[in-house]
N, C-alpha and C positions, 0 to 999 in steps of 0.2 A: 504494500500500500504506500502510495506517495501522497502525503498530505499537503495542503496548501502552505502550511507552516510546520516547522519541526523536522524531525529526522525521518528518513525512509524506514518503513517497518518491514523487516525481512521475514518475520514470522507473524502474519496477520492475525491468526487465531489467538496467540498469546497477547498480542497488542490489544485486540478488541476486548478480550476478557479483562485485561488490566484497566482499560478505559471504563468498562461497565462497573467494575468494582469501585473505581474512584468516584464515578458519578453517584453511585449509591451512597458512598460515604459522605460526599458533599451534601446530598439531599437530606441525609439523616441529620447533619449539623444544621441545615436550614430549618427543618421542621422543628428541631428541638427547642427553638426559642422564637418560632414564627408568630407574628401577630395574627396571621390568617386563621390560626386555630380558634381564636375568639369569634371571628366572623363566620367561619365555615367548619365547625367541629366535625361534621360527618366525613369530611374529606380526609381526615387524619386519624380515624379510629384505629387503624392497624398499628399506629405508632404509640398508642397509649400504654403507659406503664414502663416505658424504657427508662433506665436509670439516669441516662445523660440528658433527658428531656425535662425542661423546667416546668413545674406545676403552675397552674394559674395563680396569680397573686391575689391579695386581699382587695375586695371591692368596698368602696366607701360611699356614704351618702353625700349628696351634693349640697353645699351651703345654700341657704334660702335666698341669697341675694344674687344668684346666678340664673341665667336663662340659657336654654339650649334649643336651637331651631336648626334642623338640618346639619350643616357643617359649621354652624356659628355658635360660639359661646359669647355671652354678654354679661357684664357686671353692672349692677345697679348700685350707685353710691347713695349715701344717706340723704343727700339733697335731691335725689331723683334723676341725676344725670346718668347716662349710659355709656359704657366703654364696650365697643363691639369688636369682635375678632372674626374676620372673614365674612364674605357675603357672596354666596354662590347661586342663590335662587330668589325670585321675587317674593316668596313667602316670608323671608326674613324682614324685608321692608314692610310688608303687610302686618306682621306681628308687632313690629315697633310702632307702627301707626296706631294700632288698636290701643296700645298702652299709653301712647301720648294722648289720644282722645279721651281715655278714661281718667287721666291724671295720675296714673301709676308711675310714669316717668315723664321727665320734662323734655327729653330729646337726646340725641347722640352728640357727644362733645369730642370723643377720641375714637380712633379706629386703628386696628393693627392687622397686618396681613401676615399669616404664618408662612404661606408658600404660594407658588404660582399656578397650581392645578386649577382647571376650569371650574370644578365644583366648589371652589373656594373664592374665586374672583370674578366670575361672569357678571355679577350684579354690583360690583364695586363702583363703577362710574355712576350708576343710578342712585346708589346710596349717597355718594359724595355730592351729587347734584341736589338731593333732597335735604340733606342735613349739613349744617356748617360745622364739620368735624375735622380735627387735625388728624392726618393719616401718617402712620409711622410703619417702617419695615426695615428689616436687616439689610445691610448694604447689597449682598448678592441677590436677595429677593427683589429689592427695589429695582435693580437693573433689568431683571427679567420682566416684571409686571408693567414697567413703564415703557418697554420697547420689546414686546413679545416676538415680533417678526425677526429679531436678531438672533433668535434661538430656535433650535429644532429639538424639542423635548416632548415626551408623552403628555397628553392631556393639557397642552398649552392652550390658553384662551386668547381670543382676538381682543378681549377687553384691554384697553390702555388705561392704567390706573395712575392717578396723581399721587405723588409721594411728597409730603411736606417736610418730614424729618427722616433722614437716613440714620439708622442706629448702627453702632459698632459693638463688638463683643463687650458686655459688661456695662453699657450705658444705662444710667438710672434717671428717673424723673418722678415727680409726684403727680398724682391725679386724685383730687379730693382726699379721702382718708387713706388712700393706698399708695404704696411705693412700687413702681414698675421697674424691672431690670430686664434688659434685652440681651439675648445671646444668639450668636450664630449656632444653629442646631442642625448639623448635617445628618439627619436621620433618614426619614422616608425618601428625601431627596437632598442632594447637596445644597440646593437653593432653598433653604428652609431656616426659619427662625423659631426660637423658643422664648417664652415670656414668663418671668417670675413675678407674681403679684402678692405683696405682703400687706396685711391689714386685717383688722377684726379678729386677731388672734390666730390666723392661719397663714400658711405659706403655700400658695397655689401655683403649680407649674403647668402652663399650657404648652403642650408638646406638639401641637399641630396634629399630623397623622403619624407621628414617629413611633409611638408605643401603644399597645393595648395590654389588658391584664395577662395576656399570654406571651408577650415578648415584643420583638422588633418588627417593623414593617418594611421589609426589603425585597418585595416580590418582583420588582421591575428594575433590571440592571440599568436601563436607560435613564433612570432617575439619579444615577451615580451614587451607589452605596459603596464607598471606599473602605478598604480594610487596612488595618495598621494602627499603631499607637498614634494618638492625636488626630486621627482621621475618622470620618464616618461615625458609626455608633459608639466606637471607643470614646470619641470626643463627647457625644451625648451623655454617656454614662459618667464621664468626668464632671459635666455640668450638674447632673443630678447629685453626685457626691458633694460637690461644692455648695449647692444651694439647699440641700436637705429639705425638700418640700414635704408638707403634710398631705398634700393631694396632688395627683397628676391627672391631667385631662387630655383626652383625644377628641378631635373634632367630630368623629363619627360615633363616639361611644357615650351613652347617656350617663353612666355612673363615673365616679372618680375612683382612683386606685393608687396604690403605692407599692414599691418593691422593697422587700427585706434586704438586709445585707447579704444573706446567702444567695438570694435571687440575682442580685447585682453581680456577685462573684461568679455565679454560674453563667451569666450572659457574657462576662469577660472571658471566661475559660473557653466558651464556645467560639467566640470571635477569634481568639488566638489559635484554636485548633483549625478553624476553617481557613485561616490564612495559609497554613501548610497544606491542607487538603485540596483547596482550590488551586494552589500553586502547582500541584502535580498534574493538573489538567491542561495547563497552558504552556506554550513554547516560549515563555518569557521568564525573566529573572524575578518578576513580582506578579502575583495574581491580579493586581489592579489593571494591568494591561488587558487582561481578558475579561475582567468584570466591568470595566469602564469604557463603554463605546464612544465616549466623548473625550478621551484623553487627547485626541486630536480633533479640533473643531474650527470651522471658519466663523469669523465674527466680523460683520453681521452675517448670519446665515442667509437672509434674504434682504434685498434692497431694491429700490426703484431708481432709475436714472433716465435721462433723455439721451438720445443719439448725439454724439459729439462731446459728451461729458467725460470726465475722468473719475473713476470710482476708486475707493480705498477698501481693500480687503485685508484683514489680518487672519493669520492662522496661529491659534494658540495650542501649545503642546504641553501636556503635563508629564513631567519626568517622574515616574513612580519608582525608579531605581534608587539604590543607595549610593550611586556614583554619578558624576556628570555624564550627560549624553549629548552627542552631536546629531543635529537634525538638518537635513537639506531639503528644502521645500521648493517646488516649482509649480506655478499655476499653468493650466492648459486652456487658455482662452479659445473662443471659436475661431475657425478659419477666417482670415481677413482682418483679425484684430492685431496682428503683429505678435512678436515673441515677447514673453515676459521672462527675464533671466531668473535663475534660482537664487535663493537666499539661504544662508547658513546661520544656525543658532546653536550656541553652546548653553545647555540648560543645566543648572545646578541640581543636585539630588533633591527630590521631593518638592520641586518648585515648578512654576509655570513659565515657559518661555514663549516668545512671540516674534513672528516675522510679519512685516507689513508690505503690501504691494499696492502700487498705484497703476491702474490699468485704464487705458484710453479706449472709449467706445467710438468706432468710426462714425463720422457724421451721417453716412448713408445707411447705417444699420436699420434693418426692418424692425418695427415694434414687435416684440415677442418676449417670451419667457425663456431664459437660457440657464443652463447648468455649467458651471466652471469647475472641473475637477482639479485636484491637487495631487501631484506625484510627491512621494515622500521617501527619503532614505533616512532611516533612523538607526543609529548605532551600526551603520554599514549594512542594514537590512533593507532591501528595496521593497517598497509598498506602493505600487503604482495605483493611481486614481483612488487614493485611500480615503479622501474626504472631498466634499464639494460645497460650493456656495451657489445661490440662486440670484440671478439678476433679471429684473423685469425692465425691459427697455421700452420707453415711450418715445413717440415722435417728438423731435425738437420743436418747440412752440412756434417759432416764426415760420417754419416750413409748413406746419399745419394751417396757420392763418393765411398763408399766401394762396391757398387752393380755393 
């Protein structure tokens, strides 16, 4: 067998058996702490009782000053103001309207976006238009929701959200009787924030979609669930250790919950084990190259331009290795656009590197949607047409008006 990457397999049966064994071992580590066990328990009955699988954690009652509608959690202050987190459906605005009309609340004054998925942000522009609220989001979340066409991720929304305050890891501010502290929380997706809310004798942690009572939510690799110390769910567990919340909340789960010290240790052991187990499946020196389909990505992924304009395209590369890596990137523009010379980047370990190209669109280019592939040589490994960007060409305005 000659694979697209990796070594030629001289004994196919032995190789296939080894792959099947490794896939089973990886899937066992996945199920052992999977959040999906909470949502779909019947899917995982055959795994029940395995000693390396974490039991469901303790469920807690929800404080009476919280509301939960769809994927939205909201906090009511003593003065009647509302702090809202996410808005994916019209029902959320309808529920708020009912309570404003009844006098239960006075209105929305602050808004927090946990992450970019459509079921969390589709109705954000409508909520922002209706209520005069300050909107906050983690830096990486803000970049996606304010410019969604620049990214090619699962469940991305067309909604363009206004962000008034971009938060960095550990930023705190006061809202009525509560203290809010924001964190970059790379759980269900790398582009994700967590929020600690302290007040009224409790410490509430809003984890977006990142945890359920049965574990972690990493079912979609394109969300970028990175493995390793200080990355992905390891970082999320660090935040929970630092903040010591009394309650944890998931946007899709009605109850609150919290993890014991033993359960936290079990999740960490699982993540350490899967870094080795998944590494055995991939022809790379770190499993994140196989787990992260966006370790190379074009930014912006999609843009519009007129014929005759010059566009700027960046290619961002995440070096998941423990040593510096050399990347050579060459765009392949359409025929007639001219040649774009390759560029080289030396990327430090565990860092993101970038090369930037300026590409001229011919003045006579036909209005159309185009794909520009990028050839890559990474650590001397050729990866042709490895990533792509999309350019939507419009006719140059003065040409159109002259007709």
